A tleap script that builds the chain and sets N, CA, C and O, in Angstrom:
source leaprc.protein.ff14SB
mol = sequence {
  NMET SER GLY THR THR LEU PRO LEU TRP LEU
  ASP ILE VAL VAL SER ALA LEU VAL LEU ALA
  GLY ALA CYS ILE ALA PHE MET GLY SER TRP
  GLY LEU LEU ARG LEU ARG ASN TYR PHE GLU
  ARG VAL HIE ALA PRO SER ILE ILE ALA THR
  LEU GLY CYS TRP CYS VAL MET HIE ALA THR
  LEU ILE TYR PHE SER ALA THR GLY GLN LEU
  ALA LEU HIE ALA LEU LEU ILE ALA LEU PHE
  ILE ALA VAL THR VAL PRO VAL THR THR ILE
  PHE LEU MET ARG ALA ALA LEU PHE ARG ALA
  ARG ARG MET GLY GLU LYS VAL PRO PRO SER
  LEU SER GLY SER GLY HIE ASP PRO GLY CALA
}
set mol.1.N position { 6.968 0.097 9.320 }
set mol.1.CA position { 5.671 0.260 9.961 }
set mol.1.C position { 5.793 1.356 11.002 }
set mol.1.O position { 6.802 1.453 11.701 }
set mol.2.N position { 4.774 2.170 11.099 }
set mol.2.CA position { 4.844 3.322 11.990 }
set mol.2.C position { 4.542 2.970 13.437 }
set mol.2.O position { 4.715 3.815 14.316 }
set mol.3.N position { 4.107 1.775 13.706 }
set mol.3.CA position { 3.844 1.374 15.084 }
set mol.3.C position { 2.449 1.718 15.578 }
set mol.3.O position { 2.146 1.500 16.751 }
set mol.4.N position { 1.593 2.249 14.714 }
set mol.4.CA position { 0.231 2.581 15.120 }
set mol.4.C position { -0.633 1.334 15.035 }
set mol.4.O position { -0.419 0.469 14.185 }
set mol.5.N position { -1.601 1.255 15.917 }
set mol.5.CA position { -2.542 0.136 15.883 }
set mol.5.C position { -3.830 0.609 15.234 }
set mol.5.O position { -4.236 1.762 15.380 }
set mol.6.N position { -4.448 -0.286 14.533 }
set mol.6.CA position { -5.700 0.028 13.848 }
set mol.6.C position { -6.875 -0.238 14.773 }
set mol.6.O position { -6.773 -1.067 15.677 }
set mol.7.N position { -7.987 0.452 14.561 }
set mol.7.CA position { -9.195 0.136 15.325 }
set mol.7.C position { -9.650 -1.294 15.020 }
set mol.7.O position { -9.361 -1.842 13.956 }
set mol.8.N position { -10.360 -1.875 15.968 }
set mol.8.CA position { -10.798 -3.263 15.823 }
set mol.8.C position { -11.650 -3.464 14.584 }
set mol.8.O position { -11.475 -4.462 13.885 }
set mol.9.N position { -12.560 -2.559 14.290 }
set mol.9.CA position { -13.435 -2.724 13.135 }
set mol.9.C position { -12.631 -2.725 11.834 }
set mol.9.O position { -12.979 -3.428 10.886 }
set mol.10.N position { -11.556 -1.938 11.794 }
set mol.10.CA position { -10.729 -1.897 10.593 }
set mol.10.C position { -9.886 -3.159 10.472 }
set mol.10.O position { -9.669 -3.662 9.370 }
set mol.11.N position { -9.414 -3.668 11.601 }
set mol.11.CA position { -8.711 -4.952 11.589 }
set mol.11.C position { -9.621 -6.068 11.062 }
set mol.11.O position { -9.183 -6.931 10.301 }
set mol.12.N position { -10.873 -6.038 11.471 }
set mol.12.CA position { -11.837 -7.059 11.034 }
set mol.12.C position { -12.087 -6.956 9.533 }
set mol.12.O position { -12.145 -7.977 8.847 }
set mol.13.N position { -12.236 -5.734 9.014 }
set mol.13.CA position { -12.479 -5.542 7.580 }
set mol.13.C position { -11.282 -6.028 6.766 }
set mol.13.O position { -11.447 -6.751 5.783 }
set mol.14.N position { -10.085 -5.630 7.175 }
set mol.14.CA position { -8.881 -6.043 6.457 }
set mol.14.C position { -8.716 -7.560 6.523 }
set mol.14.O position { -8.410 -8.201 5.517 }
set mol.15.N position { -8.919 -8.123 7.696 }
set mol.15.CA position { -8.794 -9.577 7.855 }
set mol.15.C position { -9.824 -10.320 7.025 }
set mol.15.O position { -9.510 -11.347 6.422 }
set mol.16.N position { -11.050 -9.816 6.985 }
set mol.16.CA position { -12.101 -10.460 6.200 }
set mol.16.C position { -11.767 -10.427 4.712 }
set mol.16.O position { -11.999 -11.408 4.006 }
set mol.17.N position { -11.230 -9.317 4.230 }
set mol.17.CA position { -10.871 -9.232 2.818 }
set mol.17.C position { -9.722 -10.171 2.465 }
set mol.17.O position { -9.747 -10.815 1.417 }
set mol.18.N position { -8.717 -10.252 3.333 }
set mol.18.CA position { -7.605 -11.168 3.079 }
set mol.18.C position { -8.090 -12.612 3.128 }
set mol.18.O position { -7.706 -13.425 2.289 }
set mol.19.N position { -8.926 -12.930 4.100 }
set mol.19.CA position { -9.463 -14.281 4.204 }
set mol.19.C position { -10.352 -14.616 3.002 }
set mol.19.O position { -10.309 -15.735 2.491 }
set mol.20.N position { -11.151 -13.654 2.555 }
set mol.20.CA position { -11.987 -13.875 1.371 }
set mol.20.C position { -11.110 -14.123 0.139 }
set mol.20.O position { -11.404 -15.011 -0.661 }
set mol.21.N position { -10.037 -13.341 -0.015 }
set mol.21.CA position { -9.122 -13.551 -1.138 }
set mol.21.C position { -8.475 -14.923 -1.094 }
set mol.21.O position { -8.321 -15.578 -2.125 }
set mol.22.N position { -8.094 -15.361 0.109 }
set mol.22.CA position { -7.478 -16.684 0.255 }
set mol.22.C position { -8.488 -17.793 -0.052 }
set mol.22.O position { -8.144 -18.775 -0.709 }
set mol.23.N position { -9.714 -17.645 0.413 }
set mol.23.CA position { -10.753 -18.655 0.141 }
set mol.23.C position { -11.084 -18.715 -1.346 }
set mol.23.O position { -11.281 -19.797 -1.898 }
set mol.24.N position { -11.145 -17.566 -1.985 }
set mol.24.CA position { -11.428 -17.528 -3.418 }
set mol.24.C position { -10.298 -18.185 -4.202 }
set mol.24.O position { -10.551 -18.932 -5.147 }
set mol.25.N position { -9.055 -17.913 -3.817 }
set mol.25.CA position { -7.914 -18.552 -4.476 }
set mol.25.C position { -7.943 -20.067 -4.261 }
set mol.25.O position { -7.603 -20.830 -5.165 }
set mol.26.N position { -8.344 -20.498 -3.077 }
set mol.26.CA position { -8.460 -21.938 -2.811 }
set mol.26.C position { -9.526 -22.569 -3.693 }
set mol.26.O position { -9.335 -23.673 -4.201 }
set mol.27.N position { -10.648 -21.878 -3.879 }
set mol.27.CA position { -11.696 -22.405 -4.754 }
set mol.27.C position { -11.197 -22.551 -6.189 }
set mol.27.O position { -11.532 -23.521 -6.868 }
set mol.28.N position { -10.395 -21.590 -6.651 }
set mol.28.CA position { -9.817 -21.692 -7.985 }
set mol.28.C position { -8.884 -22.880 -8.106 }
set mol.28.O position { -8.880 -23.572 -9.124 }
set mol.29.N position { -8.095 -23.118 -7.073 }
set mol.29.CA position { -7.200 -24.272 -7.065 }
set mol.29.C position { -7.986 -25.567 -7.033 }
set mol.29.O position { -7.626 -26.533 -7.705 }
set mol.30.N position { -9.038 -25.591 -6.270 }
set mol.30.CA position { -9.893 -26.780 -6.188 }
set mol.30.C position { -10.539 -27.056 -7.548 }
set mol.30.O position { -10.616 -28.204 -7.985 }
set mol.31.N position { -11.002 -25.993 -8.211 }
set mol.31.CA position { -11.583 -26.153 -9.544 }
set mol.31.C position { -10.569 -26.660 -10.547 }
set mol.31.O position { -10.905 -27.440 -11.438 }
set mol.32.N position { -9.328 -26.222 -10.406 }
set mol.32.CA position { -8.265 -26.692 -11.285 }
set mol.32.C position { -8.052 -28.190 -11.127 }
set mol.32.O position { -7.785 -28.888 -12.105 }
set mol.33.N position { -8.166 -28.681 -9.911 }
set mol.33.CA position { -7.980 -30.109 -9.661 }
set mol.33.C position { -9.204 -30.943 -10.042 }
set mol.33.O position { -9.060 -32.071 -10.512 }
set mol.34.N position { -10.384 -30.407 -9.848 }
set mol.34.CA position { -11.611 -31.184 -10.010 }
set mol.34.C position { -12.127 -31.277 -11.444 }
set mol.34.O position { -12.744 -32.279 -11.805 }
set mol.35.N position { -11.893 -30.275 -12.252 }
set mol.35.CA position { -12.462 -30.278 -13.593 }
set mol.35.C position { -11.702 -31.259 -14.493 }
set mol.35.O position { -10.522 -31.532 -14.273 }
set mol.36.N position { -12.394 -31.781 -15.508 }
set mol.36.CA position { -11.895 -32.929 -16.267 }
set mol.36.C position { -10.840 -32.593 -17.314 }
set mol.36.O position { -9.784 -33.225 -17.338 }
set mol.37.N position { -11.095 -31.619 -18.176 }
set mol.37.CA position { -10.165 -31.388 -19.281 }
set mol.37.C position { -9.653 -29.947 -19.267 }
set mol.37.O position { -10.094 -29.114 -18.475 }
set mol.38.N position { -8.722 -29.687 -20.156 }
set mol.38.CA position { -8.080 -28.373 -20.176 }
set mol.38.C position { -9.077 -27.257 -20.441 }
set mol.38.O position { -8.977 -26.187 -19.840 }
set mol.39.N position { -10.022 -27.483 -21.314 }
set mol.39.CA position { -10.966 -26.445 -21.685 }
set mol.39.C position { -11.872 -26.039 -20.522 }
set mol.39.O position { -12.330 -24.898 -20.464 }
set mol.40.N position { -12.130 -26.947 -19.616 }
set mol.40.CA position { -12.892 -26.618 -18.406 }
set mol.40.C position { -11.976 -26.040 -17.325 }
set mol.40.O position { -12.349 -25.104 -16.616 }
set mol.41.N position { -10.784 -26.604 -17.209 }
set mol.41.CA position { -9.854 -26.207 -16.141 }
set mol.41.C position { -9.307 -24.797 -16.296 }
set mol.41.O position { -8.984 -24.156 -15.297 }
set mol.42.N position { -9.197 -24.306 -17.500 }
set mol.42.CA position { -8.528 -23.031 -17.724 }
set mol.42.C position { -9.296 -21.855 -17.109 }
set mol.42.O position { -8.690 -20.835 -16.778 }
set mol.43.N position { -10.586 -21.978 -16.955 }
set mol.43.CA position { -11.382 -20.865 -16.447 }
set mol.43.C position { -11.258 -20.673 -14.945 }
set mol.43.O position { -11.206 -19.539 -14.469 }
set mol.44.N position { -11.211 -21.744 -14.208 }
set mol.44.CA position { -11.216 -21.637 -12.739 }
set mol.44.C position { -10.066 -20.794 -12.194 }
set mol.44.O position { -10.323 -19.845 -11.453 }
set mol.45.N position { -8.823 -21.092 -12.523 }
set mol.45.CA position { -7.759 -20.279 -11.932 }
set mol.45.C position { -7.675 -18.873 -12.500 }
set mol.45.O position { -7.272 -17.951 -11.791 }
set mol.46.N position { -8.044 -18.683 -13.757 }
set mol.46.CA position { -7.896 -17.348 -14.337 }
set mol.46.C position { -8.905 -16.361 -13.758 }
set mol.46.O position { -8.534 -15.256 -13.361 }
set mol.47.N position { -10.140 -16.740 -13.711 }
set mol.47.CA position { -11.169 -15.838 -13.194 }
set mol.47.C position { -11.022 -15.679 -11.684 }
set mol.47.O position { -11.113 -14.568 -11.161 }
set mol.48.N position { -10.801 -16.761 -11.004 }
set mol.48.CA position { -10.705 -16.738 -9.552 }
set mol.48.C position { -9.452 -16.009 -9.086 }
set mol.48.O position { -9.491 -15.306 -8.076 }
set mol.49.N position { -8.345 -16.161 -9.799 }
set mol.49.CA position { -7.111 -15.470 -9.400 }
set mol.49.C position { -7.303 -13.967 -9.442 }
set mol.49.O position { -6.817 -13.253 -8.564 }
set mol.50.N position { -8.004 -13.480 -10.448 }
set mol.50.CA position { -8.247 -12.045 -10.548 }
set mol.50.C position { -9.124 -11.569 -9.392 }
set mol.50.O position { -8.835 -10.536 -8.789 }
set mol.51.N position { -10.173 -12.294 -9.079 }
set mol.51.CA position { -11.066 -11.894 -7.992 }
set mol.51.C position { -10.358 -11.961 -6.640 }
set mol.51.O position { -10.509 -11.055 -5.820 }
set mol.52.N position { -9.597 -13.012 -6.401 }
set mol.52.CA position { -8.849 -13.122 -5.155 }
set mol.52.C position { -7.822 -12.018 -5.014 }
set mol.52.O position { -7.622 -11.484 -3.924 }
set mol.53.N position { -7.168 -11.673 -6.122 }
set mol.53.CA position { -6.188 -10.588 -6.113 }
set mol.53.C position { -6.842 -9.252 -5.768 }
set mol.53.O position { -6.271 -8.449 -5.031 }
set mol.54.N position { -8.019 -9.021 -6.291 }
set mol.54.CA position { -8.712 -7.757 -5.999 }
set mol.54.C position { -9.110 -7.676 -4.530 }
set mol.54.O position { -9.067 -6.595 -3.942 }
set mol.55.N position { -9.494 -8.790 -3.930 }
set mol.55.CA position { -9.812 -8.775 -2.490 }
set mol.55.C position { -8.580 -8.426 -1.659 }
set mol.55.O position { -8.656 -7.603 -0.747 }
set mol.56.N position { -7.458 -9.046 -1.969 }
set mol.56.CA position { -6.225 -8.757 -1.234 }
set mol.56.C position { -5.771 -7.327 -1.502 }
set mol.56.O position { -5.259 -6.663 -0.601 }
set mol.57.N position { -5.952 -6.845 -2.731 }
set mol.57.CA position { -5.587 -5.469 -3.057 }
set mol.57.C position { -6.403 -4.471 -2.250 }
set mol.57.O position { -5.858 -3.490 -1.745 }
set mol.58.N position { -7.705 -4.713 -2.125 }
set mol.58.CA position { -8.533 -3.816 -1.322 }
set mol.58.C position { -8.100 -3.831 0.143 }
set mol.58.O position { -8.057 -2.785 0.791 }
set mol.59.N position { -7.782 -5.009 0.660 }
set mol.59.CA position { -7.304 -5.094 2.042 }
set mol.59.C position { -6.005 -4.311 2.211 }
set mol.59.O position { -5.826 -3.613 3.209 }
set mol.60.N position { -5.105 -4.425 1.247 }
set mol.60.CA position { -3.841 -3.692 1.307 }
set mol.60.C position { -4.064 -2.193 1.254 }
set mol.60.O position { -3.461 -1.443 2.021 }
set mol.61.N position { -4.926 -1.757 0.355 }
set mol.61.CA position { -5.214 -0.323 0.254 }
set mol.61.C position { -5.835 0.223 1.539 }
set mol.61.O position { -5.461 1.301 2.002 }
set mol.62.N position { -6.763 -0.505 2.105 }
set mol.62.CA position { -7.405 -0.054 3.344 }
set mol.62.C position { -6.395 0.000 4.480 }
set mol.62.O position { -6.347 0.972 5.234 }
set mol.63.N position { -5.590 -1.051 4.596 }
set mol.63.CA position { -4.616 -1.107 5.694 }
set mol.63.C position { -3.604 0.033 5.609 }
set mol.63.O position { -3.385 0.755 6.582 }
set mol.64.N position { -2.990 0.188 4.434 }
set mol.64.CA position { -1.965 1.220 4.318 }
set mol.64.C position { -2.542 2.623 4.321 }
set mol.64.O position { -1.877 3.555 4.770 }
set mol.65.N position { -3.754 2.796 3.836 }
set mol.65.CA position { -4.398 4.109 3.920 }
set mol.65.C position { -4.687 4.478 5.369 }
set mol.65.O position { -4.576 5.643 5.751 }
set mol.66.N position { -5.055 3.491 6.170 }
set mol.66.CA position { -5.345 3.752 7.584 }
set mol.66.C position { -4.079 4.067 8.375 }
set mol.66.O position { -4.132 4.785 9.373 }
set mol.67.N position { -2.945 3.533 7.934 }
set mol.67.CA position { -1.689 3.813 8.642 }
set mol.67.C position { -1.008 5.061 8.113 }
set mol.67.O position { 0.064 5.426 8.595 }
set mol.68.N position { -1.598 5.714 7.146 }
set mol.68.CA position { -1.065 6.974 6.655 }
set mol.68.C position { -0.060 6.843 5.528 }
set mol.68.O position { 0.620 7.816 5.200 }
set mol.69.N position { 0.053 5.679 4.933 }
set mol.69.CA position { 0.973 5.477 3.820 }
set mol.69.C position { 0.187 5.323 2.531 }
set mol.69.O position { -0.973 4.910 2.538 }
set mol.70.N position { 0.827 5.657 1.437 }
set mol.70.CA position { 0.193 5.517 0.130 }
set mol.70.C position { 0.602 4.171 -0.461 }
set mol.70.O position { 1.791 3.857 -0.520 }
set mol.71.N position { -0.357 3.387 -0.892 }
set mol.71.CA position { -0.076 2.039 -1.393 }
set mol.71.C position { -0.584 1.872 -2.810 }
set mol.71.O position { -1.414 1.004 -3.078 }
set mol.72.N position { -0.094 2.692 -3.710 }
set mol.72.CA position { -0.533 2.578 -5.099 }
set mol.72.C position { 0.043 1.358 -5.802 }
set mol.72.O position { -0.485 0.922 -6.825 }
set mol.73.N position { 1.126 0.806 -5.259 }
set mol.73.CA position { 1.699 -0.397 -5.885 }
set mol.73.C position { 0.702 -1.553 -5.874 }
set mol.73.O position { 0.668 -2.348 -6.814 }
set mol.74.N position { -0.095 -1.654 -4.838 }
set mol.74.CA position { -1.100 -2.728 -4.783 }
set mol.74.C position { -2.145 -2.548 -5.872 }
set mol.74.O position { -2.576 -3.520 -6.493 }
set mol.75.N position { -2.548 -1.316 -6.103 }
set mol.75.CA position { -3.523 -1.035 -7.153 }
set mol.75.C position { -2.934 -1.344 -8.530 }
set mol.75.O position { -3.624 -1.888 -9.393 }
set mol.76.N position { -1.675 -1.001 -8.736 }
set mol.76.CA position { -1.037 -1.295 -10.017 }
set mol.76.C position { -0.895 -2.794 -10.250 }
set mol.76.O position { -1.117 -3.270 -11.363 }
set mol.77.N position { -0.533 -3.533 -9.226 }
set mol.77.CA position { -0.421 -4.985 -9.356 }
set mol.77.C position { -1.767 -5.598 -9.740 }
set mol.77.O position { -1.842 -6.423 -10.650 }
set mol.78.N position { -2.819 -5.193 -9.048 }
set mol.78.CA position { -4.156 -5.720 -9.348 }
set mol.78.C position { -4.602 -5.317 -10.747 }
set mol.78.O position { -5.228 -6.110 -11.451 }
set mol.79.N position { -4.287 -4.107 -11.150 }
set mol.79.CA position { -4.654 -3.652 -12.490 }
set mol.79.C position { -3.928 -4.458 -13.561 }
set mol.79.O position { -4.537 -4.850 -14.556 }
set mol.80.N position { -2.636 -4.710 -13.371 }
set mol.80.CA position { -1.886 -5.505 -14.336 }
set mol.80.C position { -2.400 -6.938 -14.389 }
set mol.80.O position { -2.469 -7.523 -15.470 }
set mol.81.N position { -2.755 -7.503 -13.269 }
set mol.81.CA position { -3.310 -8.856 -13.259 }
set mol.81.C position { -4.666 -8.883 -13.952 }
set mol.81.O position { -4.965 -9.813 -14.702 }
set mol.82.N position { -5.487 -7.864 -13.703 }
set mol.82.CA position { -6.813 -7.804 -14.325 }
set mol.82.C position { -6.722 -7.658 -15.846 }
set mol.82.O position { -7.624 -8.083 -16.567 }
set mol.83.N position { -5.645 -7.065 -16.325 }
set mol.83.CA position { -5.479 -6.895 -17.769 }
set mol.83.C position { -4.803 -8.113 -18.397 }
set mol.83.O position { -5.224 -8.578 -19.456 }
set mol.84.N position { -3.767 -8.626 -17.755 }
set mol.84.CA position { -2.973 -9.675 -18.397 }
set mol.84.C position { -3.562 -11.075 -18.279 }
set mol.84.O position { -3.391 -11.882 -19.193 }
set mol.85.N position { -4.243 -11.385 -17.195 }
set mol.85.CA position { -4.770 -12.746 -17.019 }
set mol.85.C position { -5.813 -13.104 -18.089 }
set mol.85.O position { -5.713 -14.182 -18.676 }
set mol.86.N position { -6.797 -12.261 -18.367 }
set mol.86.CA position { -7.753 -12.646 -19.424 }
set mol.86.C position { -7.113 -12.763 -20.810 }
set mol.86.O position { -7.458 -13.657 -21.583 }
set mol.87.N position { -6.190 -11.867 -21.116 }
set mol.87.CA position { -5.531 -11.919 -22.425 }
set mol.87.C position { -4.709 -13.196 -22.546 }
set mol.87.O position { -4.764 -13.874 -23.573 }
set mol.88.N position { -3.950 -13.528 -21.512 }
set mol.88.CA position { -3.158 -14.746 -21.516 }
set mol.88.C position { -4.047 -15.975 -21.619 }
set mol.88.O position { -3.720 -16.921 -22.335 }
set mol.89.N position { -5.161 -15.969 -20.913 }
set mol.89.CA position { -6.089 -17.097 -20.960 }
set mol.89.C position { -6.658 -17.280 -22.364 }
set mol.89.O position { -6.805 -18.410 -22.829 }
set mol.90.N position { -6.974 -16.193 -23.032 }
set mol.90.CA position { -7.492 -16.283 -24.399 }
set mol.90.C position { -6.449 -16.899 -25.325 }
set mol.90.O position { -6.764 -17.780 -26.126 }
set mol.91.N position { -5.204 -16.432 -25.212 }
set mol.91.CA position { -4.150 -16.981 -26.069 }
set mol.91.C position { -3.896 -18.457 -25.786 }
set mol.91.O position { -3.737 -19.247 -26.717 }
set mol.92.N position { -3.855 -18.833 -24.521 }
set mol.92.CA position { -3.653 -20.241 -24.179 }
set mol.92.C position { -4.812 -21.102 -24.667 }
set mol.92.O position { -4.602 -22.211 -25.158 }
set mol.93.N position { -6.027 -20.596 -24.532 }
set mol.93.CA position { -7.200 -21.348 -24.966 }
set mol.93.C position { -7.208 -21.527 -26.485 }
set mol.93.O position { -7.527 -22.605 -26.986 }
set mol.94.N position { -6.857 -20.472 -27.211 }
set mol.94.CA position { -6.811 -20.592 -28.674 }
set mol.94.C position { -5.732 -21.567 -29.121 }
set mol.94.O position { -5.941 -22.345 -30.052 }
set mol.95.N position { -4.577 -21.528 -28.459 }
set mol.95.CA position { -3.503 -22.461 -28.818 }
set mol.95.C position { -3.925 -23.903 -28.537 }
set mol.95.O position { -3.674 -24.793 -29.350 }
set mol.96.N position { -4.559 -24.133 -27.401 }
set mol.96.CA position { -5.012 -25.487 -27.070 }
set mol.96.C position { -6.100 -25.946 -28.029 }
set mol.96.O position { -6.120 -27.110 -28.430 }
set mol.97.N position { -6.998 -25.053 -28.398 }
set mol.97.CA position { -8.062 -25.389 -29.338 }
set mol.97.C position { -7.485 -25.716 -30.719 }
set mol.97.O position { -7.907 -26.680 -31.358 }
set mol.98.N position { -6.538 -24.927 -31.167 }
set mol.98.CA position { -5.883 -25.176 -32.452 }
set mol.98.C position { -5.176 -26.527 -32.439 }
set mol.98.O position { -5.287 -27.299 -33.391 }
set mol.99.N position { -4.454 -26.808 -31.367 }
set mol.99.CA position { -3.723 -28.075 -31.260 }
set mol.99.C position { -4.682 -29.266 -31.230 }
set mol.99.O position { -4.452 -30.279 -31.890 }
set mol.100.N position { -5.753 -29.130 -30.458 }
set mol.100.CA position { -6.709 -30.233 -30.365 }
set mol.100.C position { -7.395 -30.483 -31.701 }
set mol.100.O position { -7.622 -31.635 -32.071 }
set mol.101.N position { -7.726 -29.427 -32.428 }
set mol.101.CA position { -8.343 -29.606 -33.748 }
set mol.101.C position { -7.383 -30.257 -34.726 }
set mol.101.O position { -7.787 -31.109 -35.518 }
set mol.102.N position { -6.120 -29.867 -34.679 }
set mol.102.CA position { -5.114 -30.442 -35.579 }
set mol.102.C position { -4.888 -31.925 -35.291 }
set mol.102.O position { -4.577 -32.697 -36.198 }
set mol.103.N position { -5.044 -32.319 -34.029 }
set mol.103.CA position { -4.846 -33.725 -33.659 }
set mol.103.C position { -6.117 -34.542 -33.830 }
set mol.103.O position { -6.103 -35.756 -33.628 }
set mol.104.N position { -7.223 -33.887 -34.200 }
set mol.104.CA position { -8.471 -34.594 -34.434 }
set mol.104.C position { -9.240 -34.928 -33.175 }
set mol.104.O position { -10.125 -35.783 -33.201 }
set mol.105.N position { -8.921 -34.275 -32.081 }
set mol.105.CA position { -9.626 -34.527 -30.822 }
set mol.105.C position { -10.978 -33.820 -30.817 }
set mol.105.O position { -11.218 -32.886 -31.581 }
set mol.106.N position { -11.838 -34.288 -29.945 }
set mol.106.CA position { -13.138 -33.653 -29.780 }
set mol.106.C position { -12.938 -32.346 -29.015 }
set mol.106.O position { -12.339 -32.332 -27.940 }
set mol.107.N position { -13.442 -31.256 -29.575 }
set mol.107.CA position { -13.296 -29.938 -28.960 }
set mol.107.C position { -14.676 -29.327 -28.733 }
set mol.107.O position { -15.654 -29.756 -29.346 }
set mol.108.N position { -14.759 -28.339 -27.865 }
set mol.108.CA position { -16.046 -27.659 -27.672 }
set mol.108.C position { -16.517 -27.033 -28.988 }
set mol.108.O position { -15.694 -26.617 -29.804 }
set mol.109.N position { -17.825 -26.965 -29.196 }
set mol.109.CA position { -18.333 -26.416 -30.458 }
set mol.109.C position { -18.039 -24.919 -30.570 }
set mol.109.O position { -17.889 -24.217 -29.570 }
set mol.110.N position { -17.962 -24.453 -31.827 }
set mol.110.CA position { -17.720 -23.049 -32.087 }
set mol.110.C position { -18.945 -22.223 -31.691 }
set mol.110.O position { -20.080 -22.661 -31.881 }
set mol.111.N position { -18.716 -21.041 -31.148 }
set mol.111.CA position { -19.815 -20.174 -30.754 }
set mol.111.C position { -20.141 -19.135 -31.808 }
set mol.111.O position { -21.076 -18.353 -31.635 }
set mol.112.N position { -19.384 -19.112 -32.901 }
set mol.112.CA position { -19.663 -18.144 -33.964 }
set mol.112.C position { -20.920 -18.569 -34.711 }
set mol.112.O position { -21.211 -19.760 -34.817 }
set mol.113.N position { -21.653 -17.611 -35.218 }
set mol.113.CA position { -22.929 -17.887 -35.880 }
set mol.113.C position { -22.799 -18.347 -37.302 }
set mol.113.O position { -23.813 -18.613 -37.947 }
set mol.114.N position { -21.576 -18.457 -37.833 }
set mol.114.CA position { -21.408 -18.788 -39.246 }
set mol.114.C position { -21.701 -20.254 -39.557 }
set mol.114.O position { -22.027 -20.597 -40.693 }
set mol.115.N position { -21.585 -21.120 -38.548 }
set mol.115.CA position { -21.805 -22.542 -38.800 }
set mol.115.C position { -20.623 -23.184 -39.499 }
set mol.115.O position { -20.634 -24.391 -39.742 }
set mol.116.N position { -19.621 -22.418 -39.823 }
set mol.116.CA position { -18.415 -22.895 -40.488 }
set mol.116.C position { -17.301 -22.985 -39.473 }
set mol.116.O position { -17.011 -22.009 -38.781 }
set mol.117.N position { -16.679 -24.132 -39.376 }
set mol.117.CA position { -15.581 -24.331 -38.431 }
set mol.117.C position { -14.276 -24.345 -39.214 }
set mol.117.O position { -13.961 -25.342 -39.865 }
set mol.118.N position { -13.501 -23.241 -39.164 }
set mol.118.CA position { -12.285 -23.168 -39.987 }
set mol.118.C position { -11.203 -24.138 -39.544 }
set mol.118.O position { -10.320 -24.454 -40.341 }
set mol.119.N position { -11.229 -24.618 -38.321 }
set mol.119.CA position { -10.180 -25.518 -37.850 }
set mol.119.C position { -10.459 -26.966 -38.127 }
set mol.119.O position { -9.591 -27.808 -37.895 }
set mol.120.N position { -11.648 -27.298 -38.620 }
set mol.120.CA position { -11.997 -28.716 -38.822 }
set mol.120.C position { -11.496 -29.217 -40.135 }
set mol.120.O position { -11.700 -30.384 -40.468 }
savepdb mol mol.pdb
quit
């Protein structure tokens, strides 16, 4: 750290973004605990984790840009999370759906317009 202090307004912006990211992550955790089954629970942490990460990433970029340092690592981390979390969620959801259909459990209805359920 270079030892420079940030203006108060910039401290407030950075703090608000970090606090918003933490609150959003808490909401995702709360949704993970409160929702009933896997198909409902999988959405809360995946979507919320990405949004919370972007808030913290913006705070990091603002802070390090104001101190005169380049913080592209934060942008890369957020970009990788934004790409990998939805893809991973899709794969996990498909695997859980396949398993539930094979075991004969009640699953959410298909959204395809064909009316044909290949897993049933």
